[in-house]
C-alpha positions as CSV (number, residue, x, y, z in Angstrom):
1,M,-13.5,22.3,29.7
2,Y,-11.1,25.4,30.8
3,A,-10.4,29.0,30.1
4,R,-8.1,31.1,30.0
5,S,-9.1,34.6,30.1
6,V,-6.6,37.4,29.6
7,S,-8.3,41.2,30.5
8,M,-6.1,44.4,28.8
9,R,-6.6,48.0,28.8
10,L,-5.7,48.9,25.1
11,K,-4.0,52.0,24.2
12,A,-6.1,54.5,22.2
13,N,-6.7,53.4,18.2
14,L,-4.9,50.4,18.3
15,L,-7.8,47.5,18.1
16,A,-7.4,46.6,14.7
17,R,-3.8,46.5,14.8
18,L,-4.4,44.2,18.2
19,N,-6.6,42.3,16.6
20,R,-3.9,41.8,13.1
21,T,-1.2,40.8,16.0
22,I,-3.8,38.2,17.7
23,E,-4.4,36.1,14.9
24,N,-0.9,36.7,12.9
25,E,1.1,36.0,16.1
26,V,-1.2,34.8,19.0
27,L,-2.9,32.2,17.6
28,P,-0.6,30.6,16.0
29,L,1.8,30.0,19.1
30,L,-1.8,29.0,20.8
31,Q,-2.6,26.3,18.4
32,K,0.8,24.5,18.7
33,Q,-0.1,24.0,22.5
34,A,-1.6,20.4,23.2
35,G,-5.5,20.7,24.3
36,F,-5.8,23.8,22.5
37,Q,-9.4,24.3,21.3
38,G,-10.2,27.7,20.4
39,Q,-10.0,31.0,21.5
40,F,-12.6,34.5,21.4
41,T,-12.4,38.5,21.5
42,F,-14.2,40.6,22.7
43,A,-13.5,44.1,22.5
44,V,-16.2,47.4,22.9
45,P,-15.5,49.1,18.9
46,G,-13.5,52.0,19.2
47,G,-13.2,51.1,22.9
48,T,-9.8,50.8,25.7
49,E,-10.9,47.2,26.8
50,A,-10.1,43.9,25.6
51,V,-10.7,40.1,26.9
52,T,-9.9,37.2,25.4
53,I,-11.0,33.7,26.3
54,S,-8.9,30.6,25.1
55,L,-10.4,27.4,25.9
56,W,-8.3,24.2,26.9
57,E,-9.6,20.3,27.0
58,K,-7.8,20.2,30.6
59,K,-6.5,22.4,33.2
60,E,-3.1,21.1,33.1
61,Y,-3.0,22.3,29.3
62,A,-4.1,25.9,30.4
63,D,-1.9,25.8,33.1
64,A,1.6,24.1,31.0
65,C,0.4,27.4,27.7
66,H,0.4,29.9,30.9
67,R,4.0,28.7,32.0
68,E,5.4,28.1,28.9
69,T,4.0,30.7,25.7
70,H,2.6,33.2,27.8
71,P,5.9,34.8,29.0
72,Q,6.2,34.9,25.1
73,L,3.0,37.2,24.6
74,P,3.8,40.2,26.0
75,K,6.3,40.8,23.8
76,A,3.9,40.9,21.1
77,M,1.1,43.0,23.3
78,E,3.1,45.5,24.6
79,K,3.0,47.9,21.9
80,F,-0.9,47.8,22.0
81,I,-1.8,47.5,25.9
82,E,-1.2,49.7,29.0
83,G,-0.1,47.7,32.1
84,P,0.1,44.2,32.7
85,P,-3.0,42.1,31.7
86,A,-4.9,40.3,33.9
87,I,-5.1,36.6,33.9
88,Q,-7.6,33.8,35.1
89,T,-8.5,30.5,34.7
90,C,-11.7,29.3,35.2
91,E,-13.5,26.3,34.9
92,V,-16.3,26.5,32.2
93,V,-19.3,24.8,33.7
94,N,-22.5,25.9,31.2
95,S,-21.6,26.0,27.3
96,T,-23.5,26.0,24.4
97,F,-20.0,26.2,22.7
98,H,-20.1,22.4,22.7
99,A,-23.4,22.2,21.2
100,L,-22.5,24.3,18.6
101,A,-19.5,22.9,17.7
102,A,-21.1,19.7,17.6
103,Q,-23.9,20.1,15.3
104,G,-21.5,21.7,12.6
105,A,-19.6,18.8,12.9
106,V,-22.7,16.7,12.1
107,S,-23.8,19.1,9.4
108,S,-20.4,18.8,7.5
109,I,-20.6,15.5,7.7
110,A,-24.5,15.3,6.2
111,M,-23.2,17.5,3.3
112,G,-20.0,14.9,2.8
113,V,-17.8,18.4,4.2
114,R,-14.6,17.5,5.9
């Protein structure tokens, strides 16, 4: 699994609007990409910095998203961030995410939820 992290410096008092934009504009774009596994967004409440981490099945999928989708994202994000975001791809070497996702799937199947 691979992760793409994006670090951003936020303009003052725009965290809630940034979150809505991620939910309504960014995630729908990412969800259309092959190999997309999920995304986390981290920010200190009232803070001026945020980090998003998207998870990808393979490095090739993360790289394709960077080439094809990330050029569309600055338009949606420019009203909330100062300066260009810092983007980095990393290999996930340790995570409890897989165990939690598998445990949730097993629990759902055991309960008859699909």
